[in-house]
Each structure stands twice: as C-alpha cells, then as structure tokens.
N, C-alpha and C positions, 0 to 999 in steps of 0.2 A: 718795640719801644720807640718813642719819638723824641728827638732832641731838636728844639727850635729856639733860636736865640734872638729872634727879631719879631716882636709883636707890640701892639699898642692898646692902651686903655682910654677911658674917657678923660684921663688927665691931659691928653693931647687931642687926637682926632679919632680915637676909638670909641666903641659903644658901651663897653662894660666897665664897672668899677674894678680895680685890680683883683680883689679877692674872688669876684665872680669869674673873671677871665681865667684865673688860675684854676678854679674849680672846673670850668668847662674843659680846659686842657687836660686835667687829670682824668675826667670822664672819657676823653678821646684816646687815652692811652699814653699820654706824655709822661716821660721820666724827668725831663728838664724843660723849663720854659724861661725865656728871657723876656722881661717887660722893659721895653726900650722906647719910652715916649719921647716925642720931639721936644727939644729944648734949645734955648739960648740963655743968656744971662738973666733974662726977665723971669724965668720960671724954674731954673735948674735946681736951686736949693730946695724948694718946696717939693718938686717932683721926686728927687732922690729920696728925701725923707719919707714921703708918703708911700712910695713903692717899697722901700725897705721894710716898713712896718707891716704891710700886708704880705710881703714875701715871707717874713719870719712867722707870721700868724699861720700861713698856709703850711709851712714846713713843720710847725709844731704838731699839727693835727692830721696832715695828709702825707701820703708817700709820694712826694714830688719835690724836686729841687727847683726853687723859684729864685731867679736872679734879677736883682734890681739894677737896671741899666738905663742908658740914655741914648738917643739918636740926635747927634748934632745935625740940624737941618737948615739949609739956606743961610748959614752963617758966612761971613767973609772968609774966603778960602785961606787967606794968610793967618787967620785967627784960630785955625783948627787945632794946632798943637797946644797953644796956651789954654784953649777952652777944654780940650780933652784932659789936660793935666789938672785943671781946676775941678773937673767932674770927678776924677779919681781922688783928689784931695778931699772932696766933699762926701766921699763914700760910695760913689758909683762903682758897682761890681763889674760892669761891662760898658764899654764905650763903642758905639757904632757911628759911622759917618754916612749920611745920605749921599750916595755917589751920584755920578753924572748920568743918570738914567735918561734915555731918549724920550721917556714919557712925561718927565717933569724936570724942567730946567733949573739947575742950580748954577752958581757962579763957575765959569770956566776955571780949570786947574784945581777944583775941589778934590778930584781923585789924587792929583799929584801931591798936594799938601797933606792929605789924609795918610797916604802910604809912606810919607816921610816923618810921621809922628811916632814918638816912643810910647804914646799913651792911647793909641787907637787899637782896638781889637779886631774889628770887622769893617770892611768897606762894603756897604750894602749896595745892591743893584748898580754896579759900576759902569753900566752902559758900554760904550765903545772904548774900553780901557786900552791903553797903549802897552806895547811890550815893555817899555821902560818902567811904567807904573806897576805892571804885574811883577816884574823882576824885583822892584823895590819892596813890594808887599811880601814877596818871598823872603827877602833878606831881613825884613823887620819882623817876620812872624805874624803878619796881618792877614787874616783870612778873607778871601773873596767870596761873596755871596752868590749862590744860585737861588733864585727866588721863585716862589709860586704866585707872586702878586701880578695880576693882570696889568699889562702895559710895561711894567718894569721887566717882566720876564722875556720880552721880545729879543733881548740881546744875550740871553743865557748861553746860547751856542757860541757866540763870540767870546764871552767871558771864559768859558771852558777851554776853547781852543787857545786863546792867548795866555791864559793862566797856566795851562798844561805845558805849553812850549817854554815857559819862563820859570817853572818850578814853584808856582804858587799853590797854596793849599785852599781847599774849598769847604764851605758849609752849605747845607740846604735849609733855607729858612722860609717862613710863610709870609712875613710882613703882614700878619693878620691884624685887622682892625675890628673884628667881630668874631663871635662864636663860629659863624658859618665859614670864616676864612681859615680856621685852624685845620691842621692836617688830621686825618683819621685813616685807619687801615694802612694800605700801601701807597697812599697819596704822595708821600715824600719821596719814595723810591721812584715813582712814575715821573715826578718832576726832574729828578736827576737823570733818568734815562732819556727823557725828552730833550734835555739840555745837551746830550751827547756823552755823558759819563757812562762808562761801562760798569758792569756789576762789581768788578774788583775795585774800581775807583770809589764807588758808592760804599762798599764795605770798608774801605780805608777811612772814609769820612766818619762812619759810625764807630769803627773800632779804634781809630787813632786820633783823628782831628778833633773829635768831641772831647776826648780826654786831654789833649793838648790845650784846648781853649779853657777847659775847666781848671786845669793846673795853672795856666797863665793868669787867670782871673782870681785864683784862690777860692774857687767855689767848690 
C-alpha cells in the first residue's frame, strides 16, 4: 500500500486533471493520495472546491482515499499562518508549505514560519532545516517530508538527521506532477532507505505517522 500526501494536478503545474491523477494512483496501488496544488489567494478558493469535487467522486466509486489539499508556495513567509488558517476555513483537508528547498528558492524563514503555524500539516522538502525548526515541527505535530522529487531530494539525508535528532516525525511523499512521478512497487521504501531511514523508521511512518496525519486532518 502506498500513502502519498503531496502531488499536483493541472490545476497548478501538474499534467493530469484531478480525477485522472487519482485513477493513475489507484492503478499504482495507492491507498491514500493527497492532491496539493500550489496556491495563494489568487486561486485558493477555486482549487479547494475543484479538488474536493473530484476527490469525493473518486471515493464514491474507487477504493482509494483522496484528500483535497493545498501547497502554499512562494507566499510571504510571515503570511503563512493566516493563509493556512484561511485554507482550512475554506475546506482544505490538508495544508502543505513549500519549504526552503535548495533546488528552488522561496523566501528565507519560510520554514520557520511554517513550523510555527497551528494550521500547517506538512513542511515539504525543507532543505537545510535547522535544529530549532525541526524541534518546533515536532512540538507542533507538523510532519517533515522526505521527497522523491528530483532536486528537492538532495537534502533528504540532512532532513532525516536533523529531524531525528530533534524528535520530528516524517512522511515519504512523491511531489508528483505526472503519472510517471507517482510511486509504484517498493519505490517509496527505497526513497526512505536512500534518505538514511532504517527499516523500523520506515515501518513507523506507514504504521503510525500516516494514521496520525489522517486523524489530524479528519480524513
């Protein structure tokens, strides 16, 4: 079973319409998929509504849990808490923040403001996250992402080391923008091992962390 909470559709910079993306995930063996298109105030209302409609359609007919979420991307760092709160009020089931990946620059201190929010669920590809930020993520119950996305994945090892030392919890996501970027087989496990997680830590992600996130988001 595959649990992936960070993917994109053509509503932002992905390739497929939401229902097609969910169908491809189902064919790949996904049990849960999060659709988390890039948003700011310019498109957030429309995207949440559109994703929720296709997620409910998929769940009605297919054996997959589809979560309608958003990824706050390149927004002012100090706006993250208010925007995450707005997203949840508008019905987003999952809020991700585009972290400070070394492969794509966002505003400095994005990680800091993300892990200080009461409304953020996952800090995606957080790059060279600091011990302070990892500790705050742990205290807020915000998951740090281990990613399969080219470029963003370059700091997976640092994220694991720093997160582990400061009590943070991890999820392994794809950040897929197309069918070819979705996980299949043991691909998710290999990303975790390559990042430095041991088998017990990966088991904990699938057995505990996934359930914690689903409970937190009411999914």
